[in-house]
C-alpha positions as CSV (number, residue, x, y, z in Angstrom):
1,X,-0.1,5.5,24.4
2,X,2.7,7.8,25.8
3,X,4.1,8.8,22.5
4,X,7.8,10.4,22.0
5,X,7.0,11.4,18.7
6,X,3.6,11.2,16.4
7,X,3.6,10.8,12.6
8,X,1.0,12.9,10.5
9,X,0.4,10.5,7.4
10,X,1.4,7.0,6.8
11,X,2.4,6.6,2.8
12,X,5.9,5.8,2.4
13,X,7.8,8.6,4.3
14,X,5.6,8.6,7.6
15,X,5.9,4.8,7.3
16,X,9.3,5.1,7.0
17,X,9.6,7.6,9.5
18,X,7.4,5.7,12.0
19,X,9.9,2.8,11.1
20,X,13.4,4.5,11.3
21,X,12.3,6.2,14.5
22,X,11.6,3.0,16.2
23,X,14.5,1.2,15.6
24,X,16.2,4.0,17.4
25,X,14.2,3.0,20.7
26,X,11.4,5.7,20.3
27,X,7.5,5.6,20.9
28,X,5.6,6.3,18.1
29,X,2.0,6.9,17.1
30,X,1.5,7.2,13.5
31,X,-2.1,8.3,11.8
32,X,-3.5,7.7,9.0
33,X,-7.0,9.2,7.4
34,X,-7.4,6.0,4.6
35,X,-6.0,2.2,5.5
36,X,-2.4,1.2,5.1
37,X,-1.2,0.9,1.5
38,X,-4.4,2.7,0.0
39,X,-5.0,3.9,-3.0
40,X,-5.7,7.2,-2.3
41,X,-2.7,9.1,-2.8
42,X,1.1,8.4,-4.1
43,X,1.9,5.3,-2.4
44,X,0.5,2.5,-4.6
45,X,0.5,1.0,-7.9
46,X,2.6,-2.5,-7.2
47,X,5.8,-1.3,-8.6
48,X,8.3,1.9,-8.6
49,X,11.5,2.4,-10.8
50,X,14.9,2.9,-8.2
51,X,18.0,4.5,-10.4
52,X,21.0,6.1,-9.2
53,X,21.9,7.8,-12.3
54,X,19.6,10.7,-11.7
55,X,19.0,13.2,-14.3
56,X,17.1,15.5,-11.9
57,X,20.4,16.7,-10.0
58,X,23.2,15.2,-8.7
59,X,22.9,15.3,-5.2
60,X,20.3,12.7,-5.6
61,X,22.7,10.3,-6.0
62,X,24.1,9.4,-2.6
63,X,20.9,9.4,-1.2
64,X,19.5,6.9,-3.8
65,X,22.5,5.0,-2.6
66,X,22.0,5.1,0.8
67,X,17.8,4.2,0.1
68,X,19.4,1.0,-1.6
69,X,20.7,0.1,1.8
70,X,17.8,0.6,3.7
71,X,15.5,-1.2,1.1
72,X,17.9,-4.2,1.6
73,X,17.8,-3.4,5.3
74,X,13.8,-4.1,5.2
75,X,14.2,-7.6,3.1
76,X,16.3,-8.9,5.9
77,X,14.1,-7.8,8.6
78,X,10.8,-9.6,6.3
79,X,12.6,-12.0,4.8
80,X,10.9,-11.3,1.2
81,X,12.6,-9.6,-1.6
82,X,11.7,-5.8,-2.3
83,X,14.1,-4.6,-5.2
84,X,14.3,-6.4,-8.5
85,X,17.6,-5.2,-9.9
86,X,16.7,-4.8,-13.8
87,X,18.7,-1.9,-16.2
88,X,16.8,1.7,-16.6
89,X,17.2,3.1,-20.1
90,X,17.0,6.9,-20.2
91,X,16.1,7.7,-24.0
92,X,16.2,11.1,-25.6
93,X,17.8,13.5,-27.7
94,X,21.4,14.0,-27.2
95,X,21.1,17.5,-25.7
96,X,18.2,17.2,-23.6
97,X,17.4,17.6,-20.0
98,X,17.0,13.6,-19.2
99,X,20.3,12.7,-21.4
100,X,22.4,15.8,-20.0
101,X,21.1,15.2,-16.6
102,X,22.0,11.3,-16.8
103,X,25.7,12.2,-17.8
104,X,26.2,14.8,-15.2
105,X,25.1,12.5,-12.2
106,X,27.1,9.7,-13.7
107,X,30.1,11.7,-14.0
108,X,30.5,13.4,-10.9
109,X,29.6,10.1,-8.9
110,X,31.5,7.7,-11.2
111,X,28.4,5.7,-11.8
112,X,29.0,2.6,-14.5
113,X,26.8,3.7,-17.3
114,X,26.8,2.7,-20.7
115,X,26.3,4.9,-24.2
116,X,23.6,4.0,-26.9
117,X,23.2,5.2,-29.8
118,X,20.0,4.9,-31.9
119,X,20.9,1.6,-33.7
120,X,22.2,0.2,-30.4
121,X,19.0,0.6,-28.8
122,X,17.0,-0.9,-31.5
123,X,19.3,-3.7,-31.7
124,X,19.6,-4.4,-27.7
125,X,15.7,-3.9,-27.4
126,X,13.8,-4.7,-29.9
127,X,10.7,-3.4,-28.8
128,X,11.7,-0.2,-28.9
129,X,11.5,1.8,-32.6
130,X,13.5,5.2,-32.0
131,X,14.6,7.4,-34.6
132,X,18.3,8.2,-35.3
133,X,17.4,11.9,-33.2
134,X,17.6,9.9,-30.1
135,X,20.3,8.1,-28.2
136,X,20.3,6.4,-24.9
137,X,22.3,5.5,-21.4
138,X,21.8,2.2,-20.0
139,X,22.4,2.0,-16.0
140,X,22.8,-1.5,-14.5
141,X,22.8,-0.5,-10.9
142,X,18.8,0.3,-11.0
143,X,15.7,-1.8,-10.9
144,X,12.1,-2.3,-9.8
145,X,11.0,-1.5,-6.3
146,X,7.6,-3.7,-4.4
147,X,5.2,-0.8,-3.3
148,X,2.3,-2.3,-1.3
149,X,4.4,-5.3,0.0
150,X,7.5,-3.2,1.0
151,X,5.1,-0.7,2.6
152,X,3.3,-3.7,4.8
153,X,6.3,-5.2,5.6
154,X,7.7,-1.8,7.1
155,X,4.9,-1.1,9.2
156,X,5.0,-4.8,10.3
157,X,8.3,-4.1,11.1
158,X,7.3,-0.6,12.7
159,X,4.7,-2.6,15.1
160,X,7.7,-5.1,16.3
161,X,9.5,-2.1,17.7
162,X,6.4,-1.0,19.5
163,X,5.2,1.4,17.0
164,X,1.1,2.2,17.2
165,X,-0.3,3.1,13.9
166,X,-3.9,4.1,13.7
167,X,-5.7,3.6,10.6
168,X,-8.8,5.4,9.3
169,X,-8.4,8.7,11.9
170,X,-8.9,11.9,10.3
171,X,-6.2,14.7,11.7
172,X,-8.1,17.9,12.2
173,X,-5.2,20.0,13.5
174,X,-2.2,20.1,15.1
175,X,-0.5,22.5,17.5
176,X,2.4,23.4,19.8
177,X,1.6,22.8,23.2
178,X,3.6,23.7,26.0
179,X,7.1,21.1,26.0
180,X,5.3,19.2,23.3
181,X,2.6,19.1,20.5
182,X,-1.1,18.2,20.5
183,X,-3.1,16.7,17.9
184,X,-6.4,16.9,17.2
185,X,-8.4,13.8,15.1
186,X,-11.9,12.8,14.6
187,X,-11.2,10.5,17.3
188,X,-9.8,12.3,20.0
189,X,-6.6,14.2,21.3
190,X,-3.1,13.0,21.5
191,X,0.0,14.7,23.0
192,X,4.0,14.0,22.1
193,X,7.2,15.4,22.5
194,X,7.3,15.7,18.9
195,X,5.8,15.6,15.7
196,X,6.4,14.7,12.1
197,X,4.2,15.8,9.5
198,X,4.0,13.5,6.1
199,X,0.7,14.1,5.0
200,X,1.3,13.9,1.1
201,X,-1.5,15.5,-1.3
202,X,-3.0,16.2,1.7
203,X,0.3,18.4,3.4
204,X,-1.3,21.9,2.7
205,X,-3.9,20.9,5.2
206,X,-1.2,21.4,7.8
207,X,2.0,23.6,6.0
208,X,2.1,26.6,4.3
209,X,4.2,25.8,1.4
210,X,3.2,26.3,-2.4
211,X,2.5,22.5,-3.0
212,X,0.1,21.9,-5.9
213,X,-1.6,18.3,-6.7
214,X,-1.2,16.4,-10.4
215,X,-3.4,13.4,-11.2
216,X,-1.5,11.1,-13.2
217,X,-3.2,7.4,-14.8
218,X,-0.7,4.4,-14.9
219,X,-1.7,1.6,-17.1
220,X,-0.6,-2.2,-18.0
221,X,-0.7,-3.1,-21.4
222,X,-0.8,-6.7,-22.6
223,X,1.4,-6.7,-25.3
224,X,1.5,-8.3,-29.0
225,X,4.7,-9.4,-28.6
226,X,4.7,-10.3,-24.5
227,X,8.1,-11.8,-24.7
228,X,9.5,-8.9,-25.6
229,X,8.5,-7.4,-22.4
230,X,10.1,-9.9,-19.9
231,X,12.6,-8.3,-18.1
232,X,15.8,-10.1,-19.1
233,X,15.2,-8.4,-22.4
234,X,13.5,-5.3,-21.7
235,X,14.3,-2.5,-19.0
236,X,12.7,0.2,-17.0
237,X,13.1,3.2,-19.0
238,X,12.3,6.6,-18.9
239,X,11.9,8.5,-22.2
240,X,12.0,12.3,-22.8
241,X,9.7,12.8,-26.1
242,X,8.2,15.9,-28.1
243,X,5.2,14.5,-26.5
244,X,6.5,14.6,-22.6
245,X,8.3,12.3,-20.8
246,X,6.8,8.7,-20.4
247,X,8.2,5.9,-18.2
248,X,7.5,2.1,-18.2
249,X,8.6,-1.2,-16.2
250,X,8.7,-4.1,-17.6
251,X,6.1,-7.2,-17.4
252,X,6.5,-8.5,-14.2
253,X,2.8,-10.4,-14.0
254,X,0.0,-11.3,-16.2
255,X,-1.1,-7.8,-16.4
256,X,1.8,-6.8,-19.0
257,X,4.5,-3.8,-19.2
258,X,3.8,-0.9,-17.3
259,X,3.6,2.3,-18.8
260,X,2.4,6.2,-18.0
261,X,3.4,9.8,-18.8
262,X,5.3,11.6,-16.4
263,X,4.0,15.4,-15.7
264,X,2.0,16.7,-18.6
265,X,-1.4,17.3,-16.7
266,X,-2.8,20.3,-14.8
267,X,-1.8,21.3,-11.0
268,X,-4.5,21.4,-9.1
269,X,-4.8,23.3,-5.8
270,X,-5.9,19.7,-3.4
271,X,-6.5,16.2,-3.8
272,X,-10.3,17.0,-3.3
273,X,-10.3,18.6,-6.7
274,X,-9.1,14.8,-8.5
275,X,-11.3,13.0,-10.6
276,X,-10.9,9.5,-9.6
277,X,-12.2,8.4,-13.0
278,X,-10.5,7.5,-16.2
279,X,-11.3,8.2,-19.5
280,X,-10.5,7.9,-23.6
281,X,-8.2,11.2,-22.9
282,X,-5.9,9.9,-20.1
283,X,-5.4,6.5,-22.4
284,X,-4.7,8.8,-25.7
285,X,-1.3,10.4,-24.9
286,X,-0.3,7.1,-23.5
287,X,-1.4,5.4,-26.8
288,X,-0.1,7.9,-29.1
289,X,3.5,7.0,-27.3
290,X,3.3,3.4,-27.5
291,X,2.4,3.9,-31.6
292,X,5.3,5.9,-31.8
293,X,7.9,4.1,-29.9
294,X,6.5,0.7,-28.5
295,X,4.2,-0.1,-30.9
296,X,4.0,-4.0,-29.7
297,X,2.8,-2.7,-26.3
298,X,0.0,-1.3,-27.9
299,X,-2.4,-3.8,-27.0
300,X,-5.5,-4.0,-24.8
301,X,-5.7,-2.6,-21.1
302,X,-5.1,-5.2,-18.7
303,X,-4.7,-2.4,-15.5
304,X,-4.8,0.9,-14.6
305,X,-4.6,2.9,-11.4
306,X,-4.7,7.0,-10.6
307,X,-2.0,8.3,-8.8
308,X,-1.1,11.5,-7.5
309,X,1.9,13.6,-7.7
310,X,2.3,16.2,-5.0
311,X,4.7,19.5,-6.4
312,X,7.2,21.9,-5.7
313,X,7.5,24.6,-8.1
314,X,11.3,23.3,-8.4
315,X,10.1,19.8,-8.9
316,X,12.7,18.8,-5.7
317,X,11.9,17.4,-2.2
318,X,10.8,19.4,0.8
319,X,12.1,17.8,3.8
320,X,13.3,20.2,7.0
321,X,11.9,21.4,10.6
322,X,8.9,23.9,10.7
323,X,9.4,24.0,14.4
324,X,11.8,23.2,17.1
325,X,10.0,20.0,17.7
326,X,7.9,19.6,14.2
327,X,9.5,18.6,11.0
328,X,8.2,17.4,7.5
329,X,8.4,16.0,4.2
330,X,6.3,17.1,1.5
331,X,6.6,17.8,-2.6
332,X,8.0,14.6,-3.7
333,X,6.8,15.6,-7.2
334,X,6.5,11.8,-8.8
335,X,9.8,10.6,-8.2
336,X,9.9,9.9,-4.4
337,X,8.9,6.5,-3.5
338,X,12.7,5.3,-4.1
339,X,13.7,7.5,-1.3
340,X,11.5,6.6,1.2
341,X,14.0,4.7,3.7
342,X,16.5,7.7,3.8
343,X,14.1,10.1,3.7
344,X,13.0,8.3,7.2
345,X,16.3,8.5,8.2
346,X,16.6,12.3,7.2
347,X,13.3,12.7,9.4
348,X,14.1,10.8,12.5
349,X,17.6,12.8,12.4
350,X,15.9,16.2,12.3
351,X,13.0,15.1,14.7
352,X,15.4,13.7,17.4
353,X,18.6,16.0,16.9
354,X,17.4,19.0,15.0
355,X,20.0,18.4,11.9
356,X,21.1,15.2,9.7
357,X,24.7,14.0,8.4
358,X,23.1,13.0,5.1
359,X,23.1,15.6,2.2
360,X,19.7,16.8,2.5
361,X,20.5,20.5,1.8
362,X,19.0,20.5,-1.4
363,X,15.5,19.7,0.4
364,X,15.7,22.5,3.0
365,X,12.6,25.1,3.1
366,X,13.3,27.8,0.3
367,X,12.2,30.9,-1.6
368,X,10.5,29.3,-4.7
369,X,10.1,31.6,-8.0
370,X,7.2,32.8,-8.9
371,X,5.9,31.2,-12.1
């Protein structure tokens, strides 16, 4: 194949980049060391939260809005719904990072949110048992993204535009080669004018950036009062607690409510050091959260999944040019999936034109302060 652009890594960001480039008439070759929508990295687990009142930084809000448009474009192309609107409840102490950050984002971008005291939370969402030291902020424009289904739809649409996606082909190396780039894989060598690197937890094979990998385990619990976790009466949530951050998604199928800890595990140098087995210690922290705040979810485990975060030191994304013909995206730090369509747009802009009109300055390469 004579490609304009090669994409290394076909998780959410790589598939989106290939999809966006193909819609602009680019000839694209995508390379993936596993299969599409595999369960070895960060782009699996059936569901993700999508939200606009972004506590991490207000600069994410315009990109979140743009991402919604991208998901809806994909729905029109495929004919299925990939975003289910469901309110997001942020829970935490009034002066905590989560609550202060959500308020700041909502204020700066005029987002419609609803302030709840602890009594309001307990009345509106009986599954929660929160003390009076906690408050809630409810965002009605949030929701849930279907993960594997949306990625496979993105791949199918990209193929309709002529993209070649090669699965189970590991990239060994890349280099600038005259007026283009060469990419060597276990099956051969390919040339193109430009390169996009979206290698997820394996990014440090190709990038000299201070990235680490964190293992996270996601659980689905049956629930002793299953009706409390239907999406018409239970929100997606993020909770800032003394034991760390936790998040959850309503019961959308027979497996029940999805709950996991956000961060809190060791940072490792590469995915090769990840233990793929789940043990009692993985479940203990989540059980402790449920017993304190969601006791009716403290029931048998109906499903689980090991997921990887690829972390930057400041937990903000990295999206930038590496060389004149090479762009990359990495370090999505456990909160990037929802942005996949707009990240693909940014990468396509940078690859084709060397700049983007989208507000992505926060994600440029930067000097990180040593910890």
